[in-house]
Residue, then its C-alpha position, 0 to 999 in steps of 0.5 A: x287535557x293530556x300532558x307529556x308522558x311520565x318518565x316512570x318506566x312503563x314496563x314495571x306495572x306488569x305484575x299480576x297484582x296491578x290488574x283487578x281481576x274477577x273471574x269465573x272461578x274454578x271449583x274450590x280446592x281447599x283455599x278459604x276466606x273466613x266468613x266471606x259474606x259476613x253472615x256469621x254475625x247479626x249486629x243489632x245496635x245501630x249504626x253497626x260499629x264493631x265497638x257497639x256490637x262485638x267483633x266480625x267473625x274471622x276479621x279484625x279492624x284497626x279502628x272498631x269505631x269506624x268498621x262494622x256491619x250493615x244493616x244493623x237496625x237500619x241502613x245508615x251506610x248500605x243505603x243504596x244498591x242490592x246487597x250481593x249475598x245474604x243480609x249483611x255487608x261490611x263497611x269501613x268508614x273514614x273521616x277527617x281524623x281517622x284515615x286508613x280504617x282497615x279490615x283484615x283476615x287470613x286466607x288459608x289452604x293456599x299452595x305456594x307458586x299458584x296464582x289465585x284470584x280474589x273477588x268481592x263486590x263493593x259499593x259506597x254510601x250515597x254521595x261518597x267516594x271512598x278509596x280502597x287499598x288492598x294489601x297481601x302481607x302488607x304489600x299493595x296489590x292494587x294500582x301502581x306504586x305511585x298511586x295504589x288503590x281505587x276509588x269506589x263510587x255509589x251505585x244508584x237505586x237497586x243496581x248491583x254492587x260493582x266487582x273488584x278483584x285482584x290476582x296474586x301468586x301465593x308464596x306460602x299456605x296462608x296470607x293476610x288480606x287487608x282492605x284499607x279505606x284511605x280516603x280523607x273525610x267522611x267516606x264509607x266503602x261497603x264490601x261483600x261476597x268474597x271468593x278465592x280460587x285458582x286463576x283461570x289465566x284467560x286474561x292477559x294485560x300487557x304494555x303495547x309500545x310498537x308493532x313488535x309487542x302488539x301481540x298481532x301475529x300473521x301466523x294465526x287466522x284473524x276473524x276480526x281486526x278493526x281500527x276505530x274512529x277512522x275509515x283508514x286501514x292500517x297494517x300491523x305485522x301483516x294483519x290489516x285492521x279495517x277502518x271503522x269510522x263513526x260512533x258505535x261502529x258496527x259491521x253486519x255479520x261481524x261485530x256491533x258496539x254499545x256505549x261508544x258514542x263519541x269519536x276522538x281523532x288525532x291523538x298524536x301524543x301516543x308513544x309509538x314509532x312513526x310510520x308503524x301500524x301501531x301508530x296509525x291504530x293509536x291515532x283515533x279512538x271512540x269512547x262513551x261520553x255519557x254515564x255508564x251506570x252500574x249494570x251497564x257496559x261498553x261492549x263489543x259483540x263479535x259475530x260470525x265465529x265457529x261454535x266450539x272453536x277457541x279464540x283470542x280477542x284483544x282490545x287496544x287502548x292508550x293512557x290518557x293521564x298518569x294512573x290514579x285511583x279516581x279515573x279510567x278503571x273498568x271491569x272487563x268481562x266475558x260471561x262471568x269471567x271479569x278483569x278490572x284494569x286501569x286504562x292508564x296503567x302504563x302511564x299517559x300516552x302509553x299503550x295497553x292491550x287486554x287479551x282474553x282467550x275463550x271458546x265461541x258458544x253455540x250461537x257463534x258469538x262472544x261479547x266483550x263488556x267493560x263497565x267503568x268503576x266511575x260511571x261519570x264519563x270516564x269510560x275506557x277509550x277504545x282504539x280498535x280490537x282484533x280476534x284470532x283463532x287461538x291455534x294457528x292453522x296454515x292457509x294457502x295464499x289467496x289474492x284478494x286484490x290484483x295489481x292494476x294496469x297503469x298508463x304513465x308518462x316517462x320519469x314518473x314513479x309507479x307502484x304495483x300492489x297486490x293484497x293476499x291472505x295466507x298463513x303463514x305469511x306469504x313471500x312475494x316475487x314480482x316478475x316482468x314479462x315472466x322473468x323474476x325481478x331481483x330484490x322485488x320481494x314485497x307486496x308492492x313493487x315500485x319503479x322510481x322513474x319510468x322509461x320506455x324500456x319498463x313498458x310491459x306486463x308485471x305479475x307477482x308470485x305469492x307463496x308459502x308452505x301451503x302453496x303458490x298463486x300467481x296474480x293477473x298480469x298488470x300492463x304498464x304503458x309508457x307514453x311520450x315525454x310530457x312536462x309535469x304530467x302528474x302535477x307533482x313538480x309544484x308545491x303550492x303554499x297559498x290556499x286554496x291553490x290558485x295559480x294567481x296566488x302562487x305561481x305558474x304550473x310547471x310546463x302548463x299555461x293556465x288561468x289564474x283560477x286554475x291551480x293545484x290541490x292539495x296545497x302544501x299543508x294538505x288542505x284540499x278545498x277542490x280535490x275533496x273526493x275520490x282517491x288521487x290517481x298518481x302522487x299527491x296532487x291534481x290540477x284544478x280548473x275552477x275558472x272556465x277556460x283552457x289549460x295547455x301544454x305544447x307537446x313536443x317529440x311527436x312523429x308527424x304521421x304517427x298515430x297516438x291516443x291521450x290517457x288521463x284521469x278526471x273528477x269534479x269537486x263535490x258542489x251544486x253544479x257539474x263542470x264539462x271538459x273537452x280535450x283538443x290537440x292542435x285543431x283536432x277534438x280528441x275528447x268531445x265536450x262532456x259532463x264530469x260529475x264527482x266520483x265522491x269515493x273510489x277512483x277518478x274516472x279513467x279517460x281514453x281519447x280518440x286516436x289521432x294522427x300527429x300533424x307535426x313534431x309539436x302540437x298544442x294539447x288543450x284541456x277546455x273547462x266549461x260550466x254547462x249548468x252555470x254556477x261554480x264548479x271545478x274539474x280535476x285532472x291528473x296523470x296525463x299521458x300521450x301514447x303512440x299506437x304502434x302499427x298492428x297493435x291488437x285490440x284490447x279492452x280498456x274498461x269492462x262493460x258499464x251500461x250505466x255510463x257507456x253507450x257501448x257494451x265494452x270499451x276497446x281499441x278497434x283496428x284502423x283500416x288504414x294502418x292497423x293501428x288501434x282507435x278508440x270510440x268516442x266516450x259517452x257520459x251520463x246526464x249530470x246531476x246537481x250536487x250540494x257542495x261547500x262555499x267557493x274558497x277565494 
């Protein structure tokens, strides 16, 4: 279980020596490690100690009775895995009396100021877990100051030895490299196949604490950006990370994953500013949950890339414990370019991001792989990833989601939203009836409390240095005053949200089995599908019967229509709903199947003529198929139809639901006002659902 974050400063682990790095090396340029594969010697006396056979060429040991070469007339230590290079491997053995067995050599031919990568392969004797510390001229370069070194675990069968490496910057032409087995008790580490070369510089490991240091930059074109463990999107610095829910997520043509078969939700301890995109990205992660044995990898395979184009891929993770030698070390690789990192490098709850710069191959794909050093269910936690072009290329704005028309009652807040892509990031200017709105310069524009004077057309001009595009107009229609038209004036505390367990719904007469969802703590036993149309709450009608409001402020003889949104709970039967005002039926009785996902259904009533200044508005819920069912309604408005109003389309053609080609208001012969045909509906299906909360 996670504990509170360490007070140790997270930024101090930025030193390159804290990342274990194994890379595709550049051609040798004079730097050397003597006898790197331990093939200059052939020890004959079992079990292969230096004390019985003589020194290892180019290397010295501090305890010659606990270091040597295997095989030596047998394999008491190198008893598993395939020896990486040649016939010999070196070993360092610890026991209860000898801790800190050391094997060291001198690296030569270095250039001061150059960063080098030293790579070797390591294994452990079967059933043992030695701890390896690495020093350069006596200074630790592996792990963090409080916990230097990493445990090495035995591979099984003939699997390959694991890769271990470190990176350091030379300050002289030669440096002393020392490997130290720091484990207590009988534990033997095996090492082989040492290599040194200048660093490729393609891997970057950094702390991730906020949107500002996330590395996300909208000046670049992003081919991929995904938020793992959830269906929720999040935005960081103008870049949208798409939700990818579930284990081993994949999107055809975009990416696929392996060994990420478990989901962990609500990791709320991660240290990020509340409300930030980084906080949302760090809320859920996926992980292996099973052993990832030697030669296997967690992976993210990217598709849809442009062959020959250079990209930067980034994986996001968060520390789950304070760093130590035994858990959450893993070797990241792209091809043969490897980087081994401790996920907890920046301490418990501290974010970490790993970036790699590469060129897409001829297939237009790349695979990020990471192999845990400890294979037993201590895999790297993956919160999400991104992939962008390495070189910025500007793109003119393009609108990907237009602002939507809205119909509301007075005093309600409304928000218009546009989504656009552009490089560099675009600017926004919202307009009302073609005139700029002062200060309306974000991707959203909100009117806190709508009045009749706000009715009209809203659009937004999106611009950057490459061009300008104007959105489609969104029409705001404002109805007459209603009491609590969107059910936001009440906050029901008693689950599941019945009137009988809380209090009356402000402005409405309702039965005890009617109510409001979600309740105060966010639970929604009835509003369990679809996107709530307005605000955070909807009215529910589980009990058959009527919910009413006495509408005032009507003008006798004037014409009006009703607008609202409807949905149903996901259960085994489907409710029906009808609407009357006074003695008039303005929405005939019809089935209300659940929408399951997306938006609630938008409903327009028949046009009606007010018979007085007050009329009783009634929503009438039924259960034509019997059984338990619940209707949901929200965002109710009654709109006056001005004489001479031109016909307009209220919904695009939908032959699966509507018996007419298009829904539109038709001109009244008497007054020139608009009338709406009676809506049709599909035959209701029986749908499975949860038990009824009582």
